[in-house]
C-alpha positions as CSV (number, residue, x, y, z in Angstrom):
1,X,70.9,-105.4,39.4
2,X,73.1,-104.2,42.2
3,X,71.3,-103.9,45.6
4,X,71.4,-100.0,45.6
5,X,69.7,-99.8,42.2
6,X,67.2,-102.4,43.3
7,X,66.4,-100.4,46.4
8,X,66.1,-97.1,44.5
9,X,63.8,-98.7,42.0
10,X,61.6,-100.1,44.8
11,X,61.4,-96.6,46.4
12,X,60.4,-95.0,43.1
13,X,57.8,-97.8,42.6
14,X,56.3,-97.2,46.0
15,X,56.3,-93.4,45.4
16,X,54.4,-93.9,42.2
17,X,51.9,-96.2,44.0
18,X,51.4,-93.5,46.7
19,X,50.7,-90.9,44.1
20,X,48.2,-93.1,42.3
21,X,46.5,-93.9,45.6
22,X,46.4,-90.3,47.1
23,X,45.9,-87.9,44.2
24,X,42.2,-87.0,43.9
25,X,41.3,-88.5,47.3
26,X,39.3,-86.5,49.9
27,X,41.3,-86.0,53.0
28,X,41.1,-84.2,56.4
29,X,44.2,-83.0,58.1
30,X,44.7,-83.2,61.8
31,X,44.4,-79.4,62.0
32,X,41.0,-79.5,60.4
33,X,41.8,-78.5,56.9
34,X,39.9,-80.6,54.3
35,X,40.0,-81.1,50.6
36,X,41.2,-83.2,47.7
37,X,44.9,-84.2,47.4
38,X,46.3,-82.2,44.5
39,X,49.9,-83.5,44.5
40,X,52.4,-85.7,46.3
41,X,56.1,-85.0,46.9
42,X,59.0,-87.0,48.2
43,X,60.8,-84.8,50.7
44,X,64.3,-85.9,51.8
45,X,63.7,-84.6,55.3
46,X,60.1,-85.3,55.9
47,X,59.1,-88.2,53.6
48,X,55.9,-88.0,51.7
49,X,54.2,-84.6,51.7
50,X,50.9,-83.6,50.1
51,X,49.2,-80.5,48.9
52,X,45.5,-80.0,49.2
53,X,43.4,-78.2,46.6
54,X,42.4,-74.8,47.9
55,X,44.9,-74.6,50.7
56,X,48.4,-73.2,50.4
57,X,51.3,-75.4,51.7
58,X,52.5,-78.9,51.9
59,X,51.8,-81.3,54.7
60,X,53.3,-84.6,55.8
61,X,51.3,-87.5,54.7
62,X,51.2,-88.6,58.4
63,X,48.8,-85.7,59.2
64,X,45.9,-86.9,56.9
65,X,42.9,-89.0,57.6
66,X,41.0,-90.6,54.8
67,X,37.3,-90.5,55.3
68,X,35.6,-93.8,56.1
69,X,33.7,-95.4,53.2
């Protein structure tokens, strides 16, 4: 497989792993909003973005904190 296709495949694999890991998890945003991750998007300008159930908008994944177990 050419290197570009290999890299694209790896990106999509990691995106799928991020979706599996984040969707349904309880999170707190740095601005204090809290809830369950509803969806994950890959944004070409901002990287991974998430939506939180009960809150309108999409936030960069870098703004979330996972509660300690």
